[in-house]
All heavy atoms as TSV, in Angstrom:
chain	resi	resn	atom	element	x	y	z
A	1	MET	N	N	137.838	107.677	98.450
A	1	MET	CA	C	137.979	107.598	97.016
A	1	MET	C	C	136.817	108.389	96.393
A	1	MET	O	O	135.667	108.190	96.742
A	1	MET	CB	C	137.904	106.135	96.591
A	1	MET	CG	C	138.361	105.902	95.195
A	1	MET	SD	S	138.277	104.160	94.769
A	1	MET	CE	C	139.945	103.667	94.953
A	2	ASP	N	N	137.152	109.263	95.492
A	2	ASP	CA	C	136.137	110.098	94.862
A	2	ASP	C	C	136.026	109.743	93.383
A	2	ASP	O	O	136.801	110.208	92.548
A	2	ASP	CB	C	136.506	111.579	95.037
A	2	ASP	CG	C	135.415	112.510	94.565
A	2	ASP	OD1	O	134.257	112.077	94.564
A	2	ASP	OD2	O	135.740	113.650	94.229
A	3	ILE	N	N	135.067	108.853	93.077
A	3	ILE	CA	C	134.865	108.392	91.703
A	3	ILE	C	C	133.466	108.811	91.270
A	3	ILE	O	O	132.483	108.585	91.989
A	3	ILE	CB	C	134.998	106.868	91.588
A	3	ILE	CG1	C	136.407	106.442	92.011
A	3	ILE	CG2	C	134.686	106.398	90.191
A	3	ILE	CD1	C	136.592	104.940	92.021
A	4	LYS	N	N	133.351	109.370	90.112
A	4	LYS	CA	C	132.045	109.727	89.581
A	4	LYS	C	C	131.352	108.488	89.058
A	4	LYS	O	O	132.000	107.480	88.749
A	4	LYS	CB	C	132.191	110.760	88.467
A	4	LYS	CG	C	132.719	112.081	88.983
A	4	LYS	CD	C	132.750	113.112	87.906
A	4	LYS	CE	C	133.259	114.384	88.575
A	4	LYS	NZ	N	133.444	115.488	87.745
A	5	PHE	N	N	130.049	108.566	88.983
A	5	PHE	CA	C	129.259	107.427	88.574
A	5	PHE	C	C	129.681	106.889	87.200
A	5	PHE	O	O	129.837	105.693	86.997
A	5	PHE	CB	C	127.772	107.771	88.574
A	5	PHE	CG	C	126.886	106.628	88.199
A	5	PHE	CD1	C	126.621	105.617	89.107
A	5	PHE	CD2	C	126.331	106.558	86.920
A	5	PHE	CE1	C	125.818	104.540	88.738
A	5	PHE	CE2	C	125.522	105.495	86.569
A	5	PHE	CZ	C	125.263	104.494	87.485
A	6	GLU	N	N	129.881	107.799	86.269
A	6	GLU	CA	C	130.265	107.404	84.914
A	6	GLU	C	C	131.608	106.647	84.925
A	6	GLU	O	O	131.790	105.658	84.196
A	6	GLU	CB	C	130.384	108.624	83.989
A	6	GLU	CG	C	129.057	109.293	83.694
A	6	GLU	CD	C	128.633	110.251	84.815
A	6	GLU	OE1	O	129.451	110.611	85.682
A	6	GLU	OE2	O	127.443	110.617	84.824
A	7	GLN	N	N	132.514	107.118	85.770
A	7	GLN	CA	C	133.814	106.444	85.873
A	7	GLN	C	C	133.643	105.036	86.458
A	7	GLN	O	O	134.276	104.083	86.001
A	7	GLN	CB	C	134.769	107.243	86.770
A	7	GLN	CG	C	135.198	108.549	86.161
A	7	GLN	CD	C	135.995	109.394	87.164
A	7	GLN	OE1	O	135.600	109.492	88.322
A	7	GLN	NE2	N	137.073	109.999	86.679
A	8	LEU	N	N	132.778	104.925	87.447
A	8	LEU	CA	C	132.526	103.621	88.052
A	8	LEU	C	C	131.917	102.651	87.031
A	8	LEU	O	O	132.334	101.500	86.931
A	8	LEU	CB	C	131.576	103.773	89.243
A	8	LEU	CG	C	131.261	102.531	90.034
A	8	LEU	CD1	C	132.525	101.906	90.609
A	8	LEU	CD2	C	130.296	102.855	91.136
A	9	VAL	N	N	130.997	103.133	86.243
A	9	VAL	CA	C	130.384	102.298	85.209
A	9	VAL	C	C	131.464	101.844	84.214
A	9	VAL	O	O	131.486	100.679	83.806
A	9	VAL	CB	C	129.254	103.066	84.495
A	9	VAL	CG1	C	128.792	102.317	83.235
A	9	VAL	CG2	C	128.098	103.317	85.424
A	10	GLU	N	N	132.336	102.750	83.844
A	10	GLU	CA	C	133.420	102.406	82.896
A	10	GLU	C	C	134.333	101.337	83.500
A	10	GLU	O	O	134.697	100.377	82.827
A	10	GLU	CB	C	134.203	103.677	82.551
A	10	GLU	CG	C	135.312	103.447	81.539
A	10	GLU	CD	C	134.827	103.000	80.180
A	10	GLU	OE1	O	133.711	103.382	79.787
A	10	GLU	OE2	O	135.558	102.243	79.508
A	11	ILE	N	N	134.666	101.494	84.751
A	11	ILE	CA	C	135.547	100.508	85.423
A	11	ILE	C	C	134.877	99.138	85.475
A	11	ILE	O	O	135.477	98.126	85.156
A	11	ILE	CB	C	135.925	101.011	86.849
A	11	ILE	CG1	C	136.828	102.218	86.757
A	11	ILE	CG2	C	136.587	99.884	87.644
A	11	ILE	CD1	C	137.018	102.953	88.076
A	12	VAL	N	N	133.603	99.134	85.890
A	12	VAL	CA	C	132.877	97.860	86.000
A	12	VAL	C	C	132.720	97.211	84.627
A	12	VAL	O	O	132.857	95.977	84.501
A	12	VAL	CB	C	131.495	98.080	86.665
A	12	VAL	CG1	C	130.635	96.832	86.577
A	12	VAL	CG2	C	131.678	98.512	88.104
A	13	SER	N	N	132.494	97.991	83.597
A	13	SER	CA	C	132.324	97.409	82.266
A	13	SER	C	C	133.608	96.760	81.765
A	13	SER	O	O	133.559	95.887	80.900
A	13	SER	CB	C	131.848	98.476	81.274
A	13	SER	OG	O	132.853	99.435	81.067
A	14	GLN	N	N	134.748	97.140	82.304
A	14	GLN	CA	C	136.025	96.564	81.895
A	14	GLN	C	C	136.348	95.275	82.661
A	14	GLN	O	O	137.279	94.557	82.287
A	14	GLN	CB	C	137.155	97.567	82.095
A	14	GLN	CG	C	137.055	98.769	81.182
A	14	GLN	CD	C	138.112	99.817	81.493
A	14	GLN	OE1	O	139.103	99.538	82.170
A	14	GLN	NE2	N	137.902	101.028	80.993
A	15	LEU	N	N	135.567	94.963	83.664
A	15	LEU	CA	C	135.826	93.737	84.435
A	15	LEU	C	C	135.468	92.501	83.621
A	15	LEU	O	O	134.536	92.543	82.804
A	15	LEU	CB	C	134.988	93.727	85.724
A	15	LEU	CG	C	135.390	94.695	86.825
A	15	LEU	CD1	C	134.333	94.662	87.932
A	15	LEU	CD2	C	136.739	94.361	87.398
A	16	PRO	N	N	136.160	91.384	83.884
A	16	PRO	CA	C	135.747	90.143	83.240
A	16	PRO	C	C	134.367	89.710	83.786
A	16	PRO	O	O	133.973	90.107	84.886
A	16	PRO	CB	C	136.813	89.128	83.670
A	16	PRO	CG	C	137.841	89.894	84.409
A	16	PRO	CD	C	137.352	91.253	84.682
A	17	GLU	N	N	133.654	88.930	83.021
A	17	GLU	CA	C	132.274	88.559	83.370
A	17	GLU	C	C	132.170	87.916	84.745
A	17	GLU	O	O	131.255	88.215	85.500
A	17	GLU	CB	C	131.703	87.619	82.303
A	17	GLU	CG	C	131.282	88.322	81.028
A	17	GLU	CD	C	130.264	89.431	81.254
A	17	GLU	OE1	O	129.283	89.214	81.994
A	17	GLU	OE2	O	130.464	90.511	80.690
A	18	ASP	N	N	133.102	87.024	85.084
A	18	ASP	CA	C	133.010	86.339	86.379
A	18	ASP	C	C	133.161	87.320	87.548
A	18	ASP	O	O	132.481	87.203	88.568
A	18	ASP	CB	C	134.038	85.196	86.491
A	18	ASP	CG	C	135.474	85.659	86.353
A	18	ASP	OD1	O	135.720	86.623	85.585
A	18	ASP	OD2	O	136.358	85.088	87.005
A	19	LEU	N	N	133.994	88.325	87.392
A	19	LEU	CA	C	134.139	89.344	88.449
A	19	LEU	C	C	132.927	90.253	88.521
A	19	LEU	O	O	132.535	90.690	89.605
A	19	LEU	CB	C	135.431	90.144	88.264
A	19	LEU	CG	C	136.721	89.413	88.544
A	19	LEU	CD1	C	137.928	90.339	88.303
A	19	LEU	CD2	C	136.764	88.898	89.960
A	20	LYS	N	N	132.344	90.545	87.370
A	20	LYS	CA	C	131.100	91.329	87.357
A	20	LYS	C	C	130.026	90.615	88.141
A	20	LYS	O	O	129.314	91.201	88.949
A	20	LYS	CB	C	130.622	91.579	85.930
A	20	LYS	CG	C	131.318	92.680	85.200
A	20	LYS	CD	C	130.635	92.866	83.858
A	20	LYS	CE	C	131.552	93.544	82.880
A	20	LYS	NZ	N	130.934	93.666	81.541
A	21	GLU	N	N	129.901	89.306	87.888
A	21	GLU	CA	C	128.879	88.507	88.584
A	21	GLU	C	C	129.133	88.529	90.084
A	21	GLU	O	O	128.196	88.692	90.878
A	21	GLU	CB	C	128.871	87.081	88.058
A	21	GLU	CG	C	128.266	86.958	86.676
A	21	GLU	CD	C	128.305	85.521	86.157
A	21	GLU	OE1	O	128.337	84.585	86.982
A	21	GLU	OE2	O	128.275	85.373	84.919
A	22	LYS	N	N	130.398	88.369	90.494
A	22	LYS	CA	C	130.733	88.410	91.911
A	22	LYS	C	C	130.367	89.763	92.516
A	22	LYS	O	O	129.831	89.840	93.619
A	22	LYS	CB	C	132.240	88.171	92.110
A	22	LYS	CG	C	132.637	86.769	92.274
A	22	LYS	CD	C	134.123	86.730	92.608
A	22	LYS	CE	C	134.548	85.355	93.039
A	22	LYS	NZ	N	135.969	85.279	93.336
A	23	LEU	N	N	130.670	90.812	91.805
A	23	LEU	CA	C	130.372	92.170	92.273
A	23	LEU	C	C	128.864	92.343	92.444
A	23	LEU	O	O	128.401	92.806	93.500
A	23	LEU	CB	C	130.914	93.202	91.276
A	23	LEU	CG	C	130.528	94.664	91.546
A	23	LEU	CD1	C	131.162	95.133	92.856
A	23	LEU	CD2	C	130.954	95.546	90.402
A	24	PHE	N	N	128.087	91.968	91.450
A	24	PHE	CA	C	126.634	92.126	91.527
A	24	PHE	C	C	126.045	91.256	92.639
A	24	PHE	O	O	125.128	91.674	93.333
A	24	PHE	CB	C	125.990	91.848	90.182
A	24	PHE	CG	C	126.363	92.838	89.127
A	24	PHE	CD1	C	126.734	92.445	87.854
A	24	PHE	CD2	C	126.362	94.213	89.395
A	24	PHE	CE1	C	127.085	93.370	86.875
A	24	PHE	CE2	C	126.703	95.143	88.429
A	24	PHE	CZ	C	127.061	94.717	87.169
A	25	GLU	N	N	126.547	90.049	92.807
A	25	GLU	CA	C	126.078	89.172	93.873
A	25	GLU	C	C	126.356	89.797	95.234
A	25	GLU	O	O	125.521	89.770	96.136
A	25	GLU	CB	C	126.719	87.801	93.778
A	25	GLU	CG	C	126.180	86.941	92.664
A	25	GLU	CD	C	126.949	85.630	92.516
A	25	GLU	OE1	O	127.707	85.257	93.442
A	25	GLU	OE2	O	126.813	85.002	91.454
A	26	SER	N	N	127.540	90.364	95.369
A	26	SER	CA	C	127.907	90.994	96.633
A	26	SER	C	C	127.014	92.185	96.949
A	26	SER	O	O	126.525	92.338	98.071
A	26	SER	CB	C	129.366	91.457	96.555
A	26	SER	OG	O	129.731	92.167	97.698
A	27	VAL	N	N	126.746	93.003	95.969
A	27	VAL	CA	C	125.864	94.168	96.161
A	27	VAL	C	C	124.456	93.708	96.498
A	27	VAL	O	O	123.824	94.225	97.436
A	27	VAL	CB	C	125.872	95.063	94.897
A	27	VAL	CG1	C	124.781	96.123	94.995
A	27	VAL	CG2	C	127.231	95.712	94.716
A	28	ASN	N	N	123.954	92.719	95.779
A	28	ASN	CA	C	122.610	92.196	96.042
A	28	ASN	C	C	122.531	91.606	97.441
A	28	ASN	O	O	121.513	91.786	98.129
A	28	ASN	CB	C	122.197	91.150	95.009
A	28	ASN	CG	C	121.847	91.775	93.678
A	28	ASN	OD1	O	121.440	92.929	93.621
A	28	ASN	ND2	N	121.998	91.011	92.618
A	29	GLN	N	N	123.553	90.900	97.867
A	29	GLN	CA	C	123.546	90.284	99.200
A	29	GLN	C	C	123.496	91.352	100.281
A	29	GLN	O	O	122.762	91.228	101.255
A	29	GLN	CB	C	124.782	89.394	99.383
A	29	GLN	CG	C	124.775	88.654	100.686
A	29	GLN	CD	C	123.573	87.736	100.845
A	29	GLN	OE1	O	123.132	87.108	99.883
A	29	GLN	NE2	N	123.054	87.660	102.035
A	30	LYS	N	N	124.241	92.427	100.101
A	30	LYS	CA	C	124.233	93.513	101.087
A	30	LYS	C	C	122.860	94.168	101.161
A	30	LYS	O	O	122.382	94.508	102.238
A	30	LYS	CB	C	125.310	94.541	100.769
A	30	LYS	CG	C	126.705	94.021	101.069
A	30	LYS	CD	C	127.779	95.052	100.831
A	30	LYS	CE	C	129.110	94.392	101.125
A	30	LYS	NZ	N	130.219	95.274	101.147
A	31	GLU	N	N	122.202	94.329	100.022
A	31	GLU	CA	C	120.848	94.895	99.997
A	31	GLU	C	C	119.857	93.981	100.710
A	31	GLU	O	O	119.020	94.442	101.472
A	31	GLU	CB	C	120.392	95.168	98.563
A	31	GLU	CG	C	120.980	96.403	97.968
A	31	GLU	CD	C	120.619	97.657	98.748
A	31	GLU	OE1	O	119.432	97.870	99.071
A	31	GLU	OE2	O	121.537	98.440	99.027
A	32	LYS	N	N	119.976	92.683	100.453
A	32	LYS	CA	C	119.078	91.723	101.113
A	32	LYS	C	C	119.276	91.763	102.620
A	32	LYS	O	O	118.303	91.715	103.380
A	32	LYS	CB	C	119.321	90.312	100.589
A	32	LYS	CG	C	118.772	90.052	99.215
A	32	LYS	CD	C	119.057	88.633	98.781
A	32	LYS	CE	C	118.625	88.389	97.354
A	32	LYS	NZ	N	118.967	87.037	96.881
A	33	THR	N	N	120.529	91.843	103.043
A	33	THR	CA	C	120.823	91.898	104.479
A	33	THR	C	C	120.231	93.155	105.097
A	33	THR	O	O	119.655	93.112	106.173
A	33	THR	CB	C	122.364	91.877	104.703
A	33	THR	OG1	O	122.894	90.705	104.107
A	33	THR	CG2	C	122.702	91.899	106.160
A	34	LYS	N	N	120.348	94.279	104.396
A	34	LYS	CA	C	119.769	95.539	104.896
A	34	LYS	C	C	118.273	95.438	105.042
A	34	LYS	O	O	117.696	95.818	106.050
A	34	LYS	CB	C	120.103	96.676	103.918
A	34	LYS	CG	C	121.181	97.621	104.390
A	34	LYS	CD	C	121.098	98.933	103.649
A	34	LYS	CE	C	122.125	99.005	102.555
A	34	LYS	NZ	N	122.138	100.275	101.874
A	35	ARG	N	N	117.607	94.899	104.011
A	35	ARG	CA	C	116.137	94.773	104.028
A	35	ARG	C	C	115.719	93.813	105.135
A	35	ARG	O	O	114.732	94.043	105.831
A	35	ARG	CB	C	115.616	94.291	102.685
A	35	ARG	CG	C	115.472	95.432	101.689
A	35	ARG	CD	C	114.810	94.992	100.400
A	35	ARG	NE	N	115.858	94.923	99.405
A	35	ARG	CZ	C	116.055	93.943	98.558
A	35	ARG	NH1	N	115.278	92.909	98.543
A	35	ARG	NH2	N	117.051	93.977	97.694
A	36	SER	N	N	116.461	92.739	105.303
A	36	SER	CA	C	116.122	91.742	106.318
A	36	SER	C	C	116.234	92.358	107.702
A	36	SER	O	O	115.362	92.139	108.550
A	36	SER	CB	C	117.048	90.547	106.188
A	36	SER	OG	O	116.807	89.631	107.212
A	37	ALA	N	N	117.287	93.130	107.937
A	37	ALA	CA	C	117.466	93.778	109.236
A	37	ALA	C	C	116.333	94.764	109.492
A	37	ALA	O	O	115.803	94.835	110.602
A	37	ALA	CB	C	118.816	94.472	109.292
A	38	SER	N	N	115.961	95.484	108.473
A	38	SER	CA	C	114.876	96.458	108.610
A	38	SER	C	C	113.567	95.743	108.937
A	38	SER	O	O	112.799	96.205	109.794
A	38	SER	CB	C	114.737	97.247	107.320
A	38	SER	OG	O	113.646	98.101	107.385
A	39	LYS	N	N	113.312	94.644	108.301
A	39	LYS	CA	C	112.097	93.871	108.548
A	39	LYS	C	C	112.098	93.335	109.987
A	39	LYS	O	O	111.083	93.393	110.669
A	39	LYS	CB	C	112.015	92.728	107.550
A	39	LYS	CG	C	110.719	91.965	107.545
A	39	LYS	CD	C	110.735	90.925	106.443
A	39	LYS	CE	C	109.411	90.235	106.299
A	39	LYS	NZ	N	109.433	89.240	105.223
A	40	GLU	N	N	113.236	92.844	110.451
A	40	GLU	CA	C	113.341	92.325	111.800
A	40	GLU	C	C	113.142	93.447	112.821
A	40	GLU	O	O	112.460	93.253	113.837
A	40	GLU	CB	C	114.697	91.649	112.023
A	40	GLU	CG	C	114.842	90.331	111.291
A	40	GLU	CD	C	116.241	89.773	111.366
A	40	GLU	OE1	O	117.068	90.296	112.140
A	40	GLU	OE2	O	116.514	88.808	110.644
A	41	ASP	N	N	113.693	94.623	112.560
A	41	ASP	CA	C	113.499	95.762	113.452
A	41	ASP	C	C	112.024	96.119	113.558
A	41	ASP	O	O	111.508	96.408	114.638
A	41	ASP	CB	C	114.290	96.981	112.983
A	41	ASP	CG	C	115.798	96.800	113.133
A	41	ASP	OD1	O	116.216	95.869	113.864
A	41	ASP	OD2	O	116.534	97.568	112.502
A	42	PHE	N	N	111.340	96.101	112.434
A	42	PHE	CA	C	109.917	96.437	112.403
A	42	PHE	C	C	109.121	95.399	113.202
A	42	PHE	O	O	108.223	95.748	113.977
A	42	PHE	CB	C	109.413	96.525	110.966
A	42	PHE	CG	C	107.970	96.885	110.864
A	42	PHE	CD1	C	107.521	98.139	111.215
A	42	PHE	CD2	C	107.047	95.949	110.412
A	42	PHE	CE1	C	106.189	98.483	111.137
A	42	PHE	CE2	C	105.712	96.278	110.308
A	42	PHE	CZ	C	105.270	97.548	110.677
A	43	GLN	N	N	109.442	94.126	113.027
A	43	GLN	CA	C	108.748	93.067	113.764
A	43	GLN	C	C	108.959	93.232	115.266
A	43	GLN	O	O	108.016	93.090	116.044
A	43	GLN	CB	C	109.225	91.696	113.302
A	43	GLN	CG	C	108.718	91.312	111.921
A	43	GLN	CD	C	109.305	90.011	111.423
A	43	GLN	OE1	O	110.357	89.559	111.887
A	43	GLN	NE2	N	108.633	89.412	110.439
A	44	LYS	N	N	110.183	93.554	115.668
A	44	LYS	CA	C	110.466	93.762	117.091
A	44	LYS	C	C	109.646	94.925	117.635
A	44	LYS	O	O	109.109	94.857	118.737
A	44	LYS	CB	C	111.950	94.009	117.325
A	44	LYS	CG	C	112.810	92.770	117.176
A	44	LYS	CD	C	114.273	93.115	117.368
A	44	LYS	CE	C	115.137	91.917	117.084
A	44	LYS	NZ	N	116.578	92.269	117.153
A	45	LEU	N	N	109.587	96.014	116.869
A	45	LEU	CA	C	108.816	97.177	117.268
A	45	LEU	C	C	107.351	96.805	117.472
A	45	LEU	O	O	106.729	97.173	118.488
A	45	LEU	CB	C	108.935	98.293	116.233
A	45	LEU	CG	C	108.038	99.502	116.443
A	45	LEU	CD1	C	108.499	100.283	117.678
A	45	LEU	CD2	C	108.024	100.388	115.229
A	46	ILE	N	N	106.783	96.099	116.521
A	46	ILE	CA	C	105.373	95.709	116.596
A	46	ILE	C	C	105.132	94.798	117.814
A	46	ILE	O	O	104.157	94.968	118.542
A	46	ILE	CB	C	104.912	95.007	115.302
A	46	ILE	CG1	C	104.970	95.959	114.116
A	46	ILE	CG2	C	103.528	94.411	115.446
A	46	ILE	CD1	C	104.058	97.157	114.230
A	47	LEU	N	N	106.011	93.853	118.037
A	47	LEU	CA	C	105.823	92.920	119.134
A	47	LEU	C	C	105.974	93.585	120.504
A	47	LEU	O	O	105.371	93.141	121.477
A	47	LEU	CB	C	106.798	91.755	119.010
A	47	LEU	CG	C	106.535	90.820	117.845
A	47	LEU	CD1	C	107.665	89.796	117.707
A	47	LEU	CD2	C	105.194	90.104	118.006
A	48	LYS	N	N	106.772	94.644	120.580
A	48	LYS	CA	C	106.983	95.330	121.855
A	48	LYS	C	C	106.081	96.557	122.028
A	48	LYS	O	O	106.102	97.182	123.079
A	48	LYS	CB	C	108.445	95.790	121.973
A	48	LYS	CG	C	109.405	94.627	122.106
A	48	LYS	CD	C	110.834	95.120	122.268
A	48	LYS	CE	C	111.767	93.957	122.420
A	48	LYS	NZ	N	113.158	94.406	122.586
A	49	ALA	N	N	105.263	96.857	121.046
A	49	ALA	CA	C	104.415	98.047	121.095
A	49	ALA	C	C	103.357	97.894	122.188
A	49	ALA	O	O	102.898	96.790	122.475
A	49	ALA	CB	C	103.729	98.253	119.745
A	50	PRO	N	N	102.995	98.998	122.819
A	50	PRO	CA	C	101.960	98.918	123.853
A	50	PRO	C	C	100.602	98.556	123.242
A	50	PRO	O	O	100.349	98.860	122.068
A	50	PRO	CB	C	101.923	100.327	124.433
A	50	PRO	CG	C	102.549	101.211	123.423
A	50	PRO	CD	C	103.491	100.344	122.628
A	51	THR	N	N	99.787	97.893	124.007
A	51	THR	CA	C	98.458	97.508	123.540
A	51	THR	C	C	97.418	98.038	124.510
A	51	THR	O	O	97.700	98.317	125.675
A	51	THR	CB	C	98.321	95.976	123.452
A	51	THR	OG1	O	98.614	95.405	124.731
A	51	THR	CG2	C	99.284	95.399	122.414
A	52	TRP	N	N	96.196	98.160	124.031
A	52	TRP	CA	C	95.088	98.636	124.862
A	52	TRP	C	C	94.387	97.455	125.510
A	52	TRP	O	O	94.228	96.406	124.881
A	52	TRP	CB	C	94.101	99.406	124.004
A	52	TRP	CG	C	94.547	100.760	123.570
A	52	TRP	CD1	C	95.785	101.302	123.715
A	52	TRP	CD2	C	93.765	101.735	122.911
A	52	TRP	NE1	N	95.827	102.549	123.183
A	52	TRP	CE2	C	94.593	102.852	122.686
A	52	TRP	CE3	C	92.455	101.788	122.474
A	52	TRP	CZ2	C	94.150	104.010	122.073
A	52	TRP	CZ3	C	92.023	102.932	121.848
A	52	TRP	CH2	C	92.839	104.027	121.649
A	53	THR	N	N	93.918	97.687	126.707
A	53	THR	CA	C	93.080	96.679	127.341
A	53	THR	C	C	91.668	96.808	126.781
A	53	THR	O	O	91.333	97.802	126.122
A	53	THR	CB	C	93.026	96.894	128.876
A	53	THR	OG1	O	92.403	98.151	129.129
A	53	THR	CG2	C	94.429	96.868	129.485
A	54	ASP	N	N	90.833	95.802	127.058
A	54	ASP	CA	C	89.453	95.865	126.598
A	54	ASP	C	C	88.724	97.089	127.165
A	54	ASP	O	O	87.938	97.737	126.484
A	54	ASP	CB	C	88.702	94.591	126.974
A	54	ASP	CG	C	89.158	93.378	126.198
A	54	ASP	OD1	O	89.750	93.579	125.103
A	54	ASP	OD2	O	88.948	92.236	126.656
A	55	GLU	N	N	89.037	97.426	128.427
A	55	GLU	CA	C	88.419	98.590	129.064
A	55	GLU	C	C	88.820	99.871	128.359
A	55	GLU	O	O	88.009	100.787	128.167
A	55	GLU	CB	C	88.791	98.654	130.548
A	55	GLU	CG	C	88.228	97.533	131.391
A	55	GLU	CD	C	89.068	96.258	131.313
A	55	GLU	OE1	O	90.266	96.321	130.939
A	55	GLU	OE2	O	88.491	95.187	131.602
A	56	GLN	N	N	90.087	99.970	127.991
A	56	GLN	CA	C	90.569	101.186	127.301
A	56	GLN	C	C	89.917	101.323	125.921
A	56	GLN	O	O	89.555	102.420	125.487
A	56	GLN	CB	C	92.085	101.140	127.160
A	56	GLN	CG	C	92.829	101.334	128.469
A	56	GLN	CD	C	94.307	101.101	128.315
A	56	GLN	OE1	O	94.749	100.166	127.620
A	56	GLN	NE2	N	95.115	101.942	128.972
A	57	ILE	N	N	89.727	100.197	125.248
A	57	ILE	CA	C	89.084	100.241	123.922
A	57	ILE	C	C	87.632	100.693	124.073
A	57	ILE	O	O	87.156	101.533	123.310
A	57	ILE	CB	C	89.156	98.855	123.235
A	57	ILE	CG1	C	90.617	98.532	122.884
A	57	ILE	CG2	C	88.275	98.804	121.992
A	57	ILE	CD1	C	90.837	97.099	122.404
A	58	GLU	N	N	86.934	100.152	125.064
A	58	GLU	CA	C	85.539	100.551	125.291
A	58	GLU	C	C	85.444	102.033	125.658
A	58	GLU	O	O	84.561	102.744	125.173
A	58	GLU	CB	C	84.902	99.688	126.376
A	58	GLU	CG	C	84.574	98.288	125.932
A	58	GLU	CD	C	83.722	98.240	124.670
A	58	GLU	OE1	O	82.705	99.001	124.589
A	58	GLU	OE2	O	84.063	97.480	123.757
A	59	ALA	N	N	86.376	102.521	126.486
A	59	ALA	CA	C	86.386	103.935	126.853
A	59	ALA	C	C	86.626	104.792	125.626
A	59	ALA	O	O	85.983	105.839	125.450
A	59	ALA	CB	C	87.452	104.194	127.925
A	60	PHE	N	N	87.527	104.373	124.763
A	60	PHE	CA	C	87.775	105.122	123.534
A	60	PHE	C	C	86.543	105.153	122.637
A	60	PHE	O	O	86.163	106.200	122.128
A	60	PHE	CB	C	88.963	104.502	122.772
A	60	PHE	CG	C	89.139	105.057	121.392
A	60	PHE	CD1	C	89.739	106.295	121.204
A	60	PHE	CD2	C	88.683	104.373	120.276
A	60	PHE	CE1	C	89.894	106.828	119.934
A	60	PHE	CE2	C	88.823	104.891	119.005
A	60	PHE	CZ	C	89.428	106.132	118.838
A	61	LYS	N	N	85.924	103.997	122.454
A	61	LYS	CA	C	84.722	103.922	121.623
A	61	LYS	C	C	83.624	104.824	122.173
A	61	LYS	O	O	82.929	105.526	121.424
A	61	LYS	CB	C	84.218	102.494	121.511
A	61	LYS	CG	C	85.076	101.605	120.643
A	61	LYS	CD	C	84.496	100.189	120.611
A	61	LYS	CE	C	85.326	99.266	119.749
A	61	LYS	NZ	N	84.791	97.880	119.765
A	62	ASN	N	N	83.461	104.801	123.485
A	62	ASN	CA	C	82.438	105.622	124.136
A	62	ASN	C	C	82.737	107.101	123.936
A	62	ASN	O	O	81.860	107.894	123.592
A	62	ASN	CB	C	82.356	105.265	125.617
A	62	ASN	CG	C	81.122	105.824	126.266
A	62	ASN	OD1	O	80.128	106.054	125.604
A	62	ASN	ND2	N	81.204	106.063	127.573
A	63	ALA	N	N	83.987	107.483	124.132
A	63	ALA	CA	C	84.386	108.883	123.954
A	63	ALA	C	C	84.198	109.305	122.497
A	63	ALA	O	O	83.688	110.390	122.210
A	63	ALA	CB	C	85.833	109.072	124.363
A	64	ARG	N	N	84.567	108.449	121.570
A	64	ARG	CA	C	84.416	108.742	120.146
A	64	ARG	C	C	82.928	108.917	119.777
A	64	ARG	O	O	82.560	109.801	119.031
A	64	ARG	CB	C	85.057	107.595	119.345
A	64	ARG	CG	C	84.942	107.674	117.849
A	64	ARG	CD	C	85.264	108.953	117.187
A	64	ARG	NE	N	86.620	109.394	117.139
A	64	ARG	CZ	C	86.958	110.691	117.002
A	64	ARG	NH1	N	86.058	111.622	116.977
A	64	ARG	NH2	N	88.188	111.059	116.924
A	65	LYS	N	N	82.085	108.052	120.360
A	65	LYS	CA	C	80.641	108.155	120.102
A	65	LYS	C	C	80.112	109.500	120.572
A	65	LYS	O	O	79.370	110.176	119.861
A	65	LYS	CB	C	79.916	107.001	120.814
A	65	LYS	CG	C	78.427	106.966	120.529
A	65	LYS	CD	C	77.816	105.721	121.117
A	65	LYS	CE	C	77.198	106.079	122.458
A	65	LYS	NZ	N	76.538	104.970	123.131
A	66	HIS	N	N	80.518	109.922	121.788
A	66	HIS	CA	C	80.058	111.207	122.321
A	66	HIS	C	C	80.596	112.389	121.495
A	66	HIS	O	O	79.879	113.363	121.272
A	66	HIS	CB	C	80.454	111.361	123.797
A	66	HIS	CG	C	79.652	110.477	124.686
A	66	HIS	ND1	N	78.291	110.617	124.841
A	66	HIS	CD2	C	80.016	109.455	125.497
A	66	HIS	CE1	C	77.848	109.711	125.693
A	66	HIS	NE2	N	78.890	108.984	126.086
A	67	ILE	N	N	81.821	112.278	121.047
A	67	ILE	CA	C	82.388	113.327	120.197
A	67	ILE	C	C	81.619	113.439	118.907
A	67	ILE	O	O	81.244	114.520	118.460
A	67	ILE	CB	C	83.892	113.098	119.922
A	67	ILE	CG1	C	84.687	113.287	121.225
A	67	ILE	CG2	C	84.399	113.993	118.824
A	67	ILE	CD1	C	86.143	112.811	121.117
A	68	ASN	N	N	81.319	112.291	118.289
A	68	ASN	CA	C	80.578	112.285	117.031
A	68	ASN	C	C	79.158	112.862	117.221
A	68	ASN	O	O	78.652	113.551	116.343
A	68	ASN	CB	C	80.508	110.900	116.453
A	68	ASN	CG	C	81.832	110.442	115.862
A	68	ASN	OD1	O	82.687	111.265	115.538
A	68	ASN	ND2	N	82.028	109.141	115.768
A	69	LEU	N	N	78.525	112.568	118.334
A	69	LEU	CA	C	77.188	113.073	118.595
A	69	LEU	C	C	77.184	114.569	118.852
A	69	LEU	O	O	76.199	115.261	118.577
A	69	LEU	CB	C	76.561	112.330	119.782
A	69	LEU	CG	C	76.176	110.883	119.529
A	69	LEU	CD1	C	75.695	110.235	120.818
A	69	LEU	CD2	C	75.103	110.780	118.461
A	70	SER	N	N	78.286	115.084	119.430
A	70	SER	CA	C	78.327	116.506	119.796
A	70	SER	C	C	78.643	117.422	118.610
A	70	SER	O	O	78.517	118.617	118.709
A	70	SER	CB	C	79.331	116.728	120.908
A	70	SER	OG	O	80.643	116.518	120.421
A	71	ARG	N	N	79.069	116.867	117.522
A	71	ARG	CA	C	79.405	117.673	116.364
A	71	ARG	C	C	78.155	118.209	115.697
A	71	ARG	O	O	77.134	117.526	115.596
A	71	ARG	CB	C	80.199	116.869	115.328
A	71	ARG	CG	C	81.571	116.512	115.812
A	71	ARG	CD	C	82.337	115.812	114.740
A	71	ARG	NE	N	83.646	115.454	115.249
A	71	ARG	CZ	C	84.439	114.589	114.675
A	71	ARG	NH1	N	84.099	114.011	113.552
A	71	ARG	NH2	N	85.619	114.318	115.193
A	72	ILE	N	N	78.249	119.431	115.243
A	72	ILE	CA	C	77.129	120.025	114.525
A	72	ILE	C	C	77.200	119.542	113.079
A	72	ILE	O	O	78.190	119.763	112.379
A	72	ILE	CB	C	77.174	121.548	114.602
A	72	ILE	CG1	C	77.103	121.987	116.058
A	72	ILE	CG2	C	76.059	122.157	113.760
A	72	ILE	CD1	C	77.282	123.481	116.252
A	73	ALA	N	N	76.151	118.905	112.627
A	73	ALA	CA	C	76.152	118.342	111.266
A	73	ALA	C	C	75.749	119.340	110.236
A	73	ALA	O	O	75.110	120.295	110.403
A	73	ALA	CB	C	75.229	117.146	111.198
């Protein structure tokens, strides 16, 4: 279906109030579901992300310290 935005607005404005409310609730619910799924995907990504061991963190800090010292100020 190829409807322009202005046409859609005109169609919606002709709906009775109760149907408008149903339409808006439906659209809002779909948006909430989308956002919720996105949030859950992000949480899963964070929980499954690789982590550094204490030794790796110390090695990084040590390397960073040497890099910072070797720079010409």
